[in-house]
A tleap script that builds the chain and sets N, CA, C and O, in Angstrom:
source leaprc.protein.ff14SB
mol = sequence {
  NMET GLU LYS THR ILE PHE GLU LYS ILE LEU
  ASP LYS GLU ILE PRO SER TYR LYS ILE TYR
  GLU ASP GLU TYR VAL TYR ALA PHE LEU ASP
  VAL PHE PRO VAL THR LYS GLY HIE THR ILE
  VAL ILE PRO LYS LYS HIE PHE ARG ASN ILE
  LEU ASP CYS ASP THR GLU THR ALA GLY LYS
  ILE GLY SER VAL LEU PRO LYS LEU SER ASN
  ILE ILE LYS ASN SER PHE GLY ALA ASP GLY
  ILE ASN ILE PHE GLN ASN ASN GLU GLU PHE
  ALA GLY GLN SER VAL PHE HIE LEU HIE PHE
  HIE ILE VAL PRO ARG TYR GLU ASN LYS ASP
  GLU ASN PHE ASP ASN LEU GLU ILE ILE CYS
  PRO PRO GLN LYS VAL SER GLN GLU GLU PHE
  GLU GLU ILE GLN ASN THR ILE LEU LYS ASN
  CMET
}
set mol.1.N position { 47.085 102.587 1.405 }
set mol.1.CA position { 47.644 101.768 2.545 }
set mol.1.C position { 46.786 101.363 3.494 }
set mol.1.O position { 45.994 102.144 4.023 }
set mol.2.N position { 46.876 99.962 3.829 }
set mol.2.CA position { 45.652 99.491 4.937 }
set mol.2.C position { 46.064 100.044 6.401 }
set mol.2.O position { 47.175 100.399 6.794 }
set mol.3.N position { 44.959 100.013 7.014 }
set mol.3.CA position { 45.186 100.542 8.276 }
set mol.3.C position { 45.759 99.571 9.406 }
set mol.3.O position { 45.306 98.440 9.579 }
set mol.4.N position { 46.713 100.074 10.094 }
set mol.4.CA position { 47.200 98.978 11.117 }
set mol.4.C position { 46.098 98.652 12.355 }
set mol.4.O position { 45.257 99.475 12.714 }
set mol.5.N position { 46.253 97.287 12.953 }
set mol.5.CA position { 45.372 96.890 14.045 }
set mol.5.C position { 45.365 98.494 15.005 }
set mol.5.O position { 44.285 98.932 15.400 }
set mol.6.N position { 46.408 99.096 15.236 }
set mol.6.CA position { 46.523 100.482 16.082 }
set mol.6.C position { 45.605 101.163 15.610 }
set mol.6.O position { 44.579 101.358 16.262 }
set mol.7.N position { 45.772 101.620 14.489 }
set mol.7.CA position { 45.063 102.691 13.725 }
set mol.7.C position { 43.309 102.243 13.589 }
set mol.7.O position { 42.359 102.994 13.366 }
set mol.8.N position { 43.316 100.902 13.793 }
set mol.8.CA position { 41.853 100.534 13.751 }
set mol.8.C position { 41.081 100.738 15.149 }
set mol.8.O position { 39.899 101.051 15.292 }
set mol.9.N position { 42.202 100.440 16.310 }
set mol.9.CA position { 41.795 100.730 17.408 }
set mol.9.C position { 41.655 102.410 17.726 }
set mol.9.O position { 40.756 102.866 18.432 }
set mol.10.N position { 42.433 103.021 17.245 }
set mol.10.CA position { 42.266 104.612 17.424 }
set mol.10.C position { 40.759 105.135 16.829 }
set mol.10.O position { 39.982 105.950 17.325 }
set mol.11.N position { 40.661 104.404 15.661 }
set mol.11.CA position { 39.407 104.770 14.964 }
set mol.11.C position { 38.286 104.215 15.423 }
set mol.11.O position { 37.224 104.392 14.826 }
set mol.12.N position { 38.379 103.363 16.701 }
set mol.12.CA position { 37.216 102.479 17.286 }
set mol.12.C position { 36.513 101.491 16.421 }
set mol.12.O position { 35.315 101.218 16.485 }
set mol.13.N position { 37.320 101.025 15.670 }
set mol.13.CA position { 36.835 99.839 14.691 }
set mol.13.C position { 37.186 98.502 15.193 }
set mol.13.O position { 36.719 97.469 14.712 }
set mol.14.N position { 38.209 98.555 16.393 }
set mol.14.CA position { 38.403 97.663 17.042 }
set mol.14.C position { 38.503 97.984 18.618 }
set mol.14.O position { 39.320 98.818 19.006 }
set mol.15.N position { 37.654 97.304 19.523 }
set mol.15.CA position { 37.672 97.836 20.769 }
set mol.15.C position { 39.031 97.407 21.491 }
set mol.15.O position { 39.817 96.555 21.076 }
set mol.16.N position { 39.150 98.176 22.668 }
set mol.16.CA position { 40.572 97.980 23.579 }
set mol.16.C position { 40.322 98.578 24.916 }
set mol.16.O position { 39.480 99.451 25.125 }
set mol.17.N position { 41.150 98.026 25.858 }
set mol.17.CA position { 41.157 98.316 27.424 }
set mol.17.C position { 41.985 99.567 27.429 }
set mol.17.O position { 43.190 99.523 27.679 }
set mol.18.N position { 41.432 100.539 27.192 }
set mol.18.CA position { 42.137 102.177 27.323 }
set mol.18.C position { 42.485 102.190 28.469 }
set mol.18.O position { 41.697 101.867 29.357 }
set mol.19.N position { 43.736 102.562 28.725 }
set mol.19.CA position { 44.280 102.958 29.953 }
set mol.19.C position { 44.527 104.639 30.177 }
set mol.19.O position { 44.371 105.340 31.177 }
set mol.20.N position { 44.947 104.939 28.898 }
set mol.20.CA position { 45.277 106.515 28.897 }
set mol.20.C position { 44.973 107.098 27.663 }
set mol.20.O position { 44.821 106.428 26.642 }
set mol.21.N position { 44.873 108.372 27.711 }
set mol.21.CA position { 44.459 109.160 26.305 }
set mol.21.C position { 44.663 110.657 26.375 }
set mol.21.O position { 44.085 111.360 27.204 }
set mol.22.N position { 45.415 111.062 25.570 }
set mol.22.CA position { 45.410 113.045 25.611 }
set mol.22.C position { 45.567 113.160 24.104 }
set mol.22.O position { 45.523 112.191 23.346 }
set mol.23.N position { 45.736 114.294 23.766 }
set mol.23.CA position { 45.657 114.798 22.380 }
set mol.23.C position { 46.588 114.213 21.339 }
set mol.23.O position { 46.424 114.301 20.122 }
set mol.24.N position { 47.782 113.487 22.087 }
set mol.24.CA position { 48.573 112.901 21.322 }
set mol.24.C position { 49.171 111.425 21.390 }
set mol.24.O position { 50.111 110.962 20.744 }
set mol.25.N position { 48.471 110.891 22.228 }
set mol.25.CA position { 48.966 109.708 22.817 }
set mol.25.C position { 47.516 108.645 23.263 }
set mol.25.O position { 46.368 108.986 23.550 }
set mol.26.N position { 47.998 107.582 23.194 }
set mol.26.CA position { 46.932 106.441 23.535 }
set mol.26.C position { 47.312 105.152 23.773 }
set mol.26.O position { 47.741 104.386 22.910 }
set mol.27.N position { 47.135 104.855 25.143 }
set mol.27.CA position { 47.558 103.847 25.772 }
set mol.27.C position { 46.526 102.598 26.250 }
set mol.27.O position { 45.518 102.892 26.893 }
set mol.28.N position { 46.756 101.490 25.982 }
set mol.28.CA position { 45.859 100.433 26.272 }
set mol.28.C position { 46.615 99.123 26.620 }
set mol.28.O position { 47.795 98.935 26.323 }
set mol.29.N position { 45.841 98.249 27.267 }
set mol.29.CA position { 46.273 96.852 27.808 }
set mol.29.C position { 46.448 96.099 26.514 }
set mol.29.O position { 45.624 96.088 25.599 }
set mol.30.N position { 47.649 95.445 26.532 }
set mol.30.CA position { 48.020 94.299 25.282 }
set mol.30.C position { 47.106 93.249 25.421 }
set mol.30.O position { 46.868 92.816 26.549 }
set mol.31.N position { 46.458 92.691 24.244 }
set mol.31.CA position { 45.666 91.706 24.041 }
set mol.31.C position { 46.513 90.329 24.250 }
set mol.31.O position { 45.944 89.327 24.686 }
set mol.32.N position { 47.674 90.327 23.974 }
set mol.32.CA position { 48.340 89.236 24.254 }
set mol.32.C position { 49.623 89.508 25.108 }
set mol.32.O position { 50.784 89.444 24.704 }
set mol.33.N position { 49.202 89.817 26.334 }
set mol.33.CA position { 50.218 90.356 27.458 }
set mol.33.C position { 51.269 89.064 27.746 }
set mol.33.O position { 51.056 87.853 27.700 }
set mol.34.N position { 52.420 89.784 28.044 }
set mol.34.CA position { 53.621 88.869 28.559 }
set mol.34.C position { 53.529 89.085 30.077 }
set mol.34.O position { 54.233 88.304 30.718 }
set mol.35.N position { 52.898 89.873 30.718 }
set mol.35.CA position { 52.918 89.953 32.079 }
set mol.35.C position { 51.491 90.788 32.305 }
set mol.35.O position { 50.954 91.472 31.434 }
set mol.36.N position { 50.938 90.565 33.801 }
set mol.36.CA position { 49.777 91.283 34.082 }
set mol.36.C position { 49.972 92.733 33.970 }
set mol.36.O position { 51.001 93.075 34.553 }
set mol.37.N position { 49.389 93.623 33.467 }
set mol.37.CA position { 49.538 95.053 33.179 }
set mol.37.C position { 50.086 95.416 32.088 }
set mol.37.O position { 50.079 96.605 31.773 }
set mol.38.N position { 50.690 94.426 31.270 }
set mol.38.CA position { 51.322 94.711 30.108 }
set mol.38.C position { 50.410 95.865 29.136 }
set mol.38.O position { 49.261 95.638 28.758 }
set mol.39.N position { 51.166 97.117 28.829 }
set mol.39.CA position { 50.488 98.268 28.429 }
set mol.39.C position { 51.145 98.478 27.134 }
set mol.39.O position { 52.372 98.389 27.141 }
set mol.40.N position { 50.499 98.768 25.913 }
set mol.40.CA position { 50.934 99.300 24.801 }
set mol.40.C position { 50.762 100.851 24.468 }
set mol.40.O position { 49.604 101.245 24.333 }
set mol.41.N position { 51.736 101.713 24.331 }
set mol.41.CA position { 51.719 103.235 24.277 }
set mol.41.C position { 52.032 103.676 22.697 }
set mol.41.O position { 53.083 103.353 22.143 }
set mol.42.N position { 50.922 104.505 22.002 }
set mol.42.CA position { 51.072 104.652 20.650 }
set mol.42.C position { 50.854 106.095 20.440 }
set mol.42.O position { 50.005 106.626 21.156 }
set mol.43.N position { 51.508 106.846 19.541 }
set mol.43.CA position { 50.986 108.239 19.330 }
set mol.43.C position { 49.807 108.129 18.558 }
set mol.43.O position { 49.628 106.976 18.165 }
set mol.44.N position { 48.910 108.969 18.195 }
set mol.44.CA position { 47.403 109.125 17.515 }
set mol.44.C position { 48.004 109.279 16.190 }
set mol.44.O position { 47.417 108.748 15.247 }
set mol.45.N position { 49.058 109.909 15.981 }
set mol.45.CA position { 49.373 110.356 14.685 }
set mol.45.C position { 50.398 109.003 14.037 }
set mol.45.O position { 51.270 108.420 14.681 }
set mol.46.N position { 50.085 108.784 12.901 }
set mol.46.CA position { 50.757 107.575 12.114 }
set mol.46.C position { 52.132 107.791 12.201 }
set mol.46.O position { 52.512 108.952 12.048 }
set mol.47.N position { 53.054 106.821 12.437 }
set mol.47.CA position { 54.591 106.919 12.509 }
set mol.47.C position { 54.906 105.259 12.239 }
set mol.47.O position { 54.577 104.461 13.116 }
set mol.48.N position { 55.538 104.794 11.027 }
set mol.48.CA position { 55.903 103.511 10.914 }
set mol.48.C position { 56.712 103.173 11.956 }
set mol.48.O position { 56.332 102.134 12.495 }
set mol.49.N position { 57.792 103.711 12.498 }
set mol.49.CA position { 58.409 103.410 13.905 }
set mol.49.C position { 59.163 104.925 14.523 }
set mol.49.O position { 58.817 106.060 14.198 }
set mol.50.N position { 60.049 104.634 15.295 }
set mol.50.CA position { 60.901 105.649 15.941 }
set mol.50.C position { 61.774 106.248 14.666 }
set mol.50.O position { 62.002 107.457 14.711 }
set mol.51.N position { 62.179 105.649 13.757 }
set mol.51.CA position { 62.894 105.903 12.484 }
set mol.51.C position { 62.335 107.334 11.728 }
set mol.51.O position { 62.970 108.210 11.141 }
set mol.52.N position { 60.970 107.198 11.980 }
set mol.52.CA position { 60.459 108.321 11.005 }
set mol.52.C position { 59.753 109.284 11.967 }
set mol.52.O position { 59.200 110.240 11.423 }
set mol.53.N position { 59.680 109.206 13.180 }
set mol.53.CA position { 59.141 109.867 14.093 }
set mol.53.C position { 59.534 111.040 14.452 }
set mol.53.O position { 60.654 111.102 14.959 }
set mol.54.N position { 58.730 112.318 14.298 }
set mol.54.CA position { 59.047 113.662 14.688 }
set mol.54.C position { 59.461 113.880 16.167 }
set mol.54.O position { 58.979 113.119 17.006 }
set mol.55.N position { 60.271 114.809 16.533 }
set mol.55.CA position { 60.683 115.143 17.746 }
set mol.55.C position { 59.660 115.504 18.708 }
set mol.55.O position { 59.725 115.257 19.912 }
set mol.56.N position { 58.379 116.312 17.909 }
set mol.56.CA position { 57.325 116.830 19.046 }
set mol.56.C position { 56.612 115.269 19.378 }
set mol.56.O position { 56.556 114.955 20.567 }
set mol.57.N position { 56.285 114.679 18.757 }
set mol.57.CA position { 55.527 113.370 19.100 }
set mol.57.C position { 56.376 112.547 19.918 }
set mol.57.O position { 55.899 111.945 20.881 }
set mol.58.N position { 57.740 112.460 19.582 }
set mol.58.CA position { 58.701 111.533 20.590 }
set mol.58.C position { 58.691 112.163 21.998 }
set mol.58.O position { 58.680 111.559 23.070 }
set mol.59.N position { 58.699 113.564 21.774 }
set mol.59.CA position { 58.466 114.119 23.327 }
set mol.59.C position { 57.519 114.029 24.162 }
set mol.59.O position { 57.639 114.020 25.387 }
set mol.60.N position { 56.339 113.946 23.418 }
set mol.60.CA position { 54.946 113.640 23.994 }
set mol.60.C position { 54.874 112.183 24.476 }
set mol.60.O position { 54.389 111.897 25.570 }
set mol.61.N position { 55.272 111.451 23.794 }
set mol.61.CA position { 55.412 110.078 24.392 }
set mol.61.C position { 56.325 109.969 25.293 }
set mol.61.O position { 55.951 109.268 26.233 }
set mol.62.N position { 57.657 110.487 25.418 }
set mol.62.CA position { 58.538 110.280 26.255 }
set mol.62.C position { 57.980 111.054 27.598 }
set mol.62.O position { 58.514 110.855 28.690 }
set mol.63.N position { 57.046 111.808 27.463 }
set mol.63.CA position { 56.624 112.521 28.987 }
set mol.63.C position { 55.487 111.485 29.210 }
set mol.63.O position { 55.076 111.696 30.351 }
set mol.64.N position { 54.940 110.685 28.769 }
set mol.64.CA position { 53.809 109.955 29.175 }
set mol.64.C position { 54.497 108.463 29.805 }
set mol.64.O position { 53.950 107.856 30.726 }
set mol.65.N position { 55.386 108.136 29.348 }
set mol.65.CA position { 55.925 106.850 29.407 }
set mol.65.C position { 56.145 106.735 31.173 }
set mol.65.O position { 55.509 105.905 31.824 }
set mol.66.N position { 57.089 107.648 31.783 }
set mol.66.CA position { 57.119 107.505 32.925 }
set mol.66.C position { 56.033 107.651 34.079 }
set mol.66.O position { 56.069 107.117 35.188 }
set mol.67.N position { 55.148 108.420 33.610 }
set mol.67.CA position { 53.801 108.522 34.376 }
set mol.67.C position { 53.128 107.079 34.324 }
set mol.67.O position { 52.949 106.500 35.395 }
set mol.68.N position { 52.744 106.467 33.125 }
set mol.68.CA position { 52.343 105.343 33.312 }
set mol.68.C position { 52.945 104.298 33.665 }
set mol.68.O position { 52.295 103.283 33.914 }
set mol.69.N position { 54.226 104.320 33.757 }
set mol.69.CA position { 55.343 103.237 34.174 }
set mol.69.C position { 55.003 103.182 35.423 }
set mol.69.O position { 54.772 102.066 35.889 }
set mol.70.N position { 54.886 104.373 36.286 }
set mol.70.CA position { 54.764 104.162 37.703 }
set mol.70.C position { 53.453 103.927 37.963 }
set mol.70.O position { 53.322 103.129 38.891 }
set mol.71.N position { 52.376 104.337 37.476 }
set mol.71.CA position { 51.014 103.907 37.723 }
set mol.71.C position { 51.065 102.519 37.831 }
set mol.71.O position { 50.821 101.932 38.885 }
set mol.72.N position { 51.433 101.859 36.586 }
set mol.72.CA position { 51.369 100.529 36.496 }
set mol.72.C position { 51.921 99.603 37.474 }
set mol.72.O position { 51.239 98.716 37.987 }
set mol.73.N position { 53.207 99.808 37.749 }
set mol.73.CA position { 54.223 99.457 38.737 }
set mol.73.C position { 53.510 99.647 40.176 }
set mol.73.O position { 53.473 98.633 40.872 }
set mol.74.N position { 53.060 100.579 40.591 }
set mol.74.CA position { 52.388 100.813 41.731 }
set mol.74.C position { 50.955 99.949 41.896 }
set mol.74.O position { 50.589 99.379 42.924 }
set mol.75.N position { 50.250 100.001 40.627 }
set mol.75.CA position { 49.058 98.894 40.816 }
set mol.75.C position { 49.129 97.703 40.929 }
set mol.75.O position { 48.121 97.079 41.259 }
set mol.76.N position { 50.035 97.212 40.747 }
set mol.76.CA position { 50.271 95.568 40.629 }
set mol.76.C position { 51.395 95.219 41.522 }
set mol.76.O position { 51.672 94.025 41.630 }
set mol.77.N position { 52.059 96.070 42.157 }
set mol.77.CA position { 53.170 96.034 42.871 }
set mol.77.C position { 54.433 95.478 42.416 }
set mol.77.O position { 55.332 94.967 43.083 }
set mol.78.N position { 54.333 95.686 41.033 }
set mol.78.CA position { 55.722 95.140 40.119 }
set mol.78.C position { 56.839 95.285 40.643 }
set mol.78.O position { 57.012 96.370 41.197 }
set mol.79.N position { 57.928 94.334 40.668 }
set mol.79.CA position { 59.143 94.479 41.008 }
set mol.79.C position { 60.110 95.375 40.202 }
set mol.79.O position { 61.171 95.778 40.681 }
set mol.80.N position { 59.741 95.628 39.111 }
set mol.80.CA position { 60.330 96.407 37.877 }
set mol.80.C position { 59.510 96.574 36.658 }
set mol.80.O position { 58.370 96.121 36.558 }
set mol.81.N position { 60.058 97.168 35.832 }
set mol.81.CA position { 59.549 97.572 34.389 }
set mol.81.C position { 60.540 97.573 33.539 }
set mol.81.O position { 61.676 98.006 33.732 }
set mol.82.N position { 59.972 96.933 32.296 }
set mol.82.CA position { 60.746 96.863 31.028 }
set mol.82.C position { 59.837 97.790 30.074 }
set mol.82.O position { 58.659 97.545 29.814 }
set mol.83.N position { 60.501 98.791 29.636 }
set mol.83.CA position { 60.020 99.326 28.253 }
set mol.83.C position { 60.822 99.347 27.174 }
set mol.83.O position { 61.929 99.885 27.131 }
set mol.84.N position { 60.231 98.714 26.218 }
set mol.84.CA position { 60.847 98.344 24.918 }
set mol.84.C position { 60.163 98.704 23.819 }
set mol.84.O position { 58.943 98.709 23.978 }
set mol.85.N position { 60.590 99.033 22.665 }
set mol.85.CA position { 60.240 99.406 21.325 }
set mol.85.C position { 60.868 98.648 20.099 }
set mol.85.O position { 62.096 98.566 20.074 }
set mol.86.N position { 60.221 98.151 19.197 }
set mol.86.CA position { 61.081 97.275 18.002 }
set mol.86.C position { 60.936 98.452 16.787 }
set mol.86.O position { 60.045 99.300 16.738 }
set mol.87.N position { 61.824 98.314 16.016 }
set mol.87.CA position { 61.919 99.028 14.548 }
set mol.87.C position { 62.393 98.117 13.577 }
set mol.87.O position { 63.528 97.640 13.550 }
set mol.88.N position { 61.402 97.879 12.719 }
set mol.88.CA position { 61.533 97.003 11.529 }
set mol.88.C position { 61.448 95.513 11.632 }
set mol.88.O position { 61.819 95.030 12.702 }
set mol.89.N position { 61.052 94.763 10.762 }
set mol.89.CA position { 60.626 93.363 11.055 }
set mol.89.C position { 61.856 92.666 11.753 }
set mol.89.O position { 61.799 91.998 12.785 }
set mol.90.N position { 63.011 92.951 10.979 }
set mol.90.CA position { 64.368 92.062 11.588 }
set mol.90.C position { 64.347 92.354 13.082 }
set mol.90.O position { 64.491 91.381 13.823 }
set mol.91.N position { 64.198 93.487 13.596 }
set mol.91.CA position { 64.077 93.658 15.152 }
set mol.91.C position { 63.214 93.294 15.841 }
set mol.91.O position { 63.316 93.447 17.058 }
set mol.92.N position { 61.884 92.586 15.167 }
set mol.92.CA position { 60.954 92.242 15.996 }
set mol.92.C position { 59.803 92.903 15.833 }
set mol.92.O position { 58.792 92.433 16.353 }
set mol.93.N position { 59.734 94.106 15.091 }
set mol.93.CA position { 58.338 94.971 15.002 }
set mol.93.C position { 57.489 94.298 14.062 }
set mol.93.O position { 57.752 94.229 12.862 }
set mol.94.N position { 56.378 93.755 14.652 }
set mol.94.CA position { 55.263 93.290 13.786 }
set mol.94.C position { 54.102 93.946 13.327 }
set mol.94.O position { 53.455 93.546 12.359 }
set mol.95.N position { 53.765 95.144 14.132 }
set mol.95.CA position { 52.694 96.039 13.967 }
set mol.95.C position { 53.565 97.461 13.273 }
set mol.95.O position { 54.354 98.071 13.994 }
set mol.96.N position { 53.363 97.831 12.042 }
set mol.96.CA position { 53.975 99.077 11.618 }
set mol.96.C position { 53.439 100.375 12.062 }
set mol.96.O position { 53.318 101.305 11.265 }
set mol.97.N position { 53.090 100.481 13.397 }
set mol.97.CA position { 52.635 101.785 13.907 }
set mol.97.C position { 53.590 101.924 14.918 }
set mol.97.O position { 53.851 100.863 15.484 }
set mol.98.N position { 54.271 103.043 15.372 }
set mol.98.CA position { 55.227 103.365 16.281 }
set mol.98.C position { 54.446 102.856 17.553 }
set mol.98.O position { 53.246 103.112 17.651 }
set mol.99.N position { 55.074 102.174 18.485 }
set mol.99.CA position { 54.571 101.732 19.444 }
set mol.99.C position { 55.616 101.230 20.716 }
set mol.99.O position { 56.587 100.512 20.475 }
set mol.100.N position { 55.317 101.659 21.964 }
set mol.100.CA position { 56.306 101.091 23.119 }
set mol.100.C position { 55.245 100.069 23.926 }
set mol.100.O position { 54.021 100.195 23.952 }
set mol.101.N position { 55.958 99.135 24.507 }
set mol.101.CA position { 55.538 98.101 25.444 }
set mol.101.C position { 55.980 98.831 26.844 }
set mol.101.O position { 57.083 99.311 27.101 }
set mol.102.N position { 54.827 98.782 27.668 }
set mol.102.CA position { 55.331 98.845 29.185 }
set mol.102.C position { 55.057 97.465 29.694 }
set mol.102.O position { 53.967 96.911 29.552 }
set mol.103.N position { 56.137 96.908 30.319 }
set mol.103.CA position { 55.752 95.629 30.677 }
set mol.103.C position { 56.419 95.160 32.135 }
set mol.103.O position { 57.615 94.925 32.310 }
set mol.104.N position { 55.401 95.082 33.103 }
set mol.104.CA position { 55.652 95.227 34.671 }
set mol.104.C position { 56.380 93.806 34.871 }
set mol.104.O position { 55.992 92.838 34.218 }
set mol.105.N position { 57.319 93.711 35.680 }
set mol.105.CA position { 58.031 92.398 35.766 }
set mol.105.C position { 58.051 92.020 37.408 }
set mol.105.O position { 58.089 92.864 38.304 }
set mol.106.N position { 58.027 91.000 37.541 }
set mol.106.CA position { 57.529 90.200 38.971 }
set mol.106.C position { 58.362 89.277 39.598 }
set mol.106.O position { 58.671 88.319 38.888 }
set mol.107.N position { 58.887 89.298 40.917 }
set mol.107.CA position { 59.440 88.354 41.391 }
set mol.107.C position { 58.726 86.925 41.410 }
set mol.107.O position { 59.268 85.857 41.124 }
set mol.108.N position { 57.527 87.099 41.764 }
set mol.108.CA position { 56.626 86.074 41.916 }
set mol.108.C position { 55.916 85.741 40.454 }
set mol.108.O position { 54.751 86.075 40.234 }
set mol.109.N position { 56.605 85.158 39.628 }
set mol.109.CA position { 56.415 85.109 38.314 }
set mol.109.C position { 55.014 84.226 37.822 }
set mol.109.O position { 54.343 84.443 36.814 }
set mol.110.N position { 54.816 83.259 38.768 }
set mol.110.CA position { 53.682 82.249 38.452 }
set mol.110.C position { 52.516 83.119 38.631 }
set mol.110.O position { 51.685 83.055 37.725 }
set mol.111.N position { 52.265 83.949 39.638 }
set mol.111.CA position { 51.011 84.552 39.905 }
set mol.111.C position { 50.789 85.575 38.914 }
set mol.111.O position { 49.621 85.899 38.698 }
set mol.112.N position { 51.744 86.148 38.261 }
set mol.112.CA position { 51.587 87.267 37.404 }
set mol.112.C position { 52.134 86.935 35.929 }
set mol.112.O position { 52.555 87.821 35.186 }
set mol.113.N position { 52.093 85.715 35.611 }
set mol.113.CA position { 52.350 85.117 34.223 }
set mol.113.C position { 53.679 85.786 33.604 }
set mol.113.O position { 53.721 86.250 32.464 }
set mol.114.N position { 54.643 85.773 34.409 }
set mol.114.CA position { 55.870 86.803 33.975 }
set mol.114.C position { 56.644 85.470 33.518 }
set mol.114.O position { 56.968 84.644 34.372 }
set mol.115.N position { 56.937 85.270 32.148 }
set mol.115.CA position { 57.956 84.138 31.575 }
set mol.115.C position { 58.821 84.798 30.712 }
set mol.115.O position { 59.675 84.171 30.085 }
set mol.116.N position { 58.673 86.139 30.604 }
set mol.116.CA position { 59.763 87.039 29.545 }
set mol.116.C position { 60.987 86.902 30.039 }
set mol.116.O position { 61.208 87.113 31.232 }
set mol.117.N position { 62.070 86.479 29.057 }
set mol.117.CA position { 63.458 86.270 29.337 }
set mol.117.C position { 64.057 87.176 28.219 }
set mol.117.O position { 63.727 86.981 27.049 }
set mol.118.N position { 64.922 88.151 28.553 }
set mol.118.CA position { 65.677 89.046 27.816 }
set mol.118.C position { 67.199 88.792 27.933 }
set mol.118.O position { 67.755 89.160 28.968 }
set mol.119.N position { 67.759 88.327 27.173 }
set mol.119.CA position { 68.836 87.732 27.112 }
set mol.119.C position { 70.092 88.771 26.354 }
set mol.119.O position { 69.980 88.776 25.128 }
set mol.120.N position { 70.885 89.364 26.724 }
set mol.120.CA position { 71.593 90.443 26.083 }
set mol.120.C position { 73.255 89.978 26.361 }
set mol.120.O position { 73.849 90.662 27.194 }
set mol.121.N position { 73.910 89.012 25.796 }
set mol.121.CA position { 75.119 88.711 26.209 }
set mol.121.C position { 76.128 89.625 25.743 }
set mol.121.O position { 76.345 89.869 24.556 }
set mol.122.N position { 76.793 90.169 26.822 }
set mol.122.CA position { 77.744 91.207 26.464 }
set mol.122.C position { 79.052 90.700 25.307 }
set mol.122.O position { 79.444 89.546 25.132 }
set mol.123.N position { 79.495 91.823 24.693 }
set mol.123.CA position { 80.410 91.500 23.729 }
set mol.123.C position { 81.878 91.894 24.029 }
set mol.123.O position { 81.961 93.012 24.536 }
set mol.124.N position { 83.039 91.263 23.845 }
set mol.124.CA position { 84.412 92.088 24.008 }
set mol.124.C position { 84.835 92.803 22.633 }
set mol.124.O position { 85.031 92.274 21.539 }
set mol.125.N position { 84.923 94.225 23.019 }
set mol.125.CA position { 85.375 95.152 22.122 }
set mol.125.C position { 86.568 95.859 22.325 }
set mol.125.O position { 86.831 96.301 23.444 }
set mol.126.N position { 87.412 96.036 21.255 }
set mol.126.CA position { 88.628 96.507 21.572 }
set mol.126.C position { 88.383 98.170 21.533 }
set mol.126.O position { 87.501 98.815 20.965 }
set mol.127.N position { 89.631 98.653 22.449 }
set mol.127.CA position { 89.554 100.213 22.039 }
set mol.127.C position { 89.423 100.613 20.787 }
set mol.127.O position { 88.602 101.501 20.559 }
set mol.128.N position { 90.179 100.065 19.734 }
set mol.128.CA position { 90.369 100.663 18.335 }
set mol.128.C position { 88.647 100.388 17.715 }
set mol.128.O position { 88.059 101.242 17.052 }
set mol.129.N position { 88.062 99.089 18.078 }
set mol.129.CA position { 86.733 98.923 17.431 }
set mol.129.C position { 85.743 100.098 17.991 }
set mol.129.O position { 84.819 100.538 17.306 }
set mol.130.N position { 86.040 100.557 19.317 }
set mol.130.CA position { 85.144 101.395 19.877 }
set mol.130.C position { 85.463 102.785 19.229 }
set mol.130.O position { 84.510 103.526 18.990 }
set mol.131.N position { 86.310 103.057 19.027 }
set mol.131.CA position { 86.819 104.275 18.205 }
set mol.131.C position { 86.572 104.004 16.767 }
set mol.131.O position { 86.439 105.058 16.145 }
set mol.132.N position { 86.504 103.311 16.289 }
set mol.132.CA position { 85.784 103.058 14.831 }
set mol.132.C position { 84.463 103.252 14.762 }
set mol.132.O position { 83.914 103.936 13.898 }
set mol.133.N position { 83.750 102.498 15.911 }
set mol.133.CA position { 82.418 102.707 15.867 }
set mol.133.C position { 81.917 104.057 16.205 }
set mol.133.O position { 80.884 104.449 15.662 }
set mol.134.N position { 82.546 104.807 17.049 }
set mol.134.CA position { 82.280 106.117 17.512 }
set mol.134.C position { 82.480 107.164 16.211 }
set mol.134.O position { 81.670 107.996 15.803 }
set mol.135.N position { 83.746 106.872 15.722 }
set mol.135.CA position { 83.946 107.776 14.464 }
set mol.135.C position { 82.643 107.758 13.314 }
set mol.135.O position { 82.037 108.735 12.872 }
set mol.136.N position { 82.427 106.235 12.983 }
set mol.136.CA position { 81.361 106.115 11.942 }
set mol.136.C position { 79.997 106.900 12.464 }
set mol.136.O position { 79.340 107.635 11.728 }
set mol.137.N position { 79.675 106.630 13.843 }
set mol.137.CA position { 78.392 107.433 14.150 }
set mol.137.C position { 78.606 109.131 13.894 }
set mol.137.O position { 77.905 109.856 13.187 }
set mol.138.N position { 79.631 109.455 14.588 }
set mol.138.CA position { 79.537 110.982 14.472 }
set mol.138.C position { 79.942 111.653 13.214 }
set mol.138.O position { 79.790 112.862 13.039 }
set mol.139.N position { 80.503 110.782 12.268 }
set mol.139.CA position { 80.700 111.537 10.806 }
set mol.139.C position { 79.219 111.549 10.077 }
set mol.139.O position { 79.038 112.345 9.156 }
set mol.140.N position { 78.136 110.639 10.502 }
set mol.140.CA position { 76.945 110.671 9.907 }
set mol.140.C position { 75.836 111.578 10.976 }
set mol.140.O position { 74.616 111.531 10.817 }
set mol.141.N position { 76.314 112.156 11.755 }
set mol.141.CA position { 75.489 113.204 12.568 }
set mol.141.C position { 75.292 114.622 11.811 }
set mol.141.O position { 74.659 115.529 12.351 }
savepdb mol mol.pdb
quit
């Protein structure tokens, strides 16, 4: 299997602007940032995405995300932070190595090249539909 760009970064075949590194996690600036400070957080161990990640690695990443988010937010005076992660191509995943985006958000959008728009229109769901959805999930646990 060919290495992903993130594995090449970990192997130092491709340079990166490292923000953080420990035994399990590596974080670096996104080379195509959505906003100033946009950072990628990856596990050093390869997982295609969150769907095949082990709980130990997920816990290690989960303990780093709040720390880095606060540091990035405070470093640039961001007004908020989005953290997102995509799983599989249909959901927007383009690099098939588990990764999280920390995206600082700014009220002063022009100065911080913040043009990200997240649109999540709410759906009307009946009580019966909620119960059916809940039961489907619960029987698969």
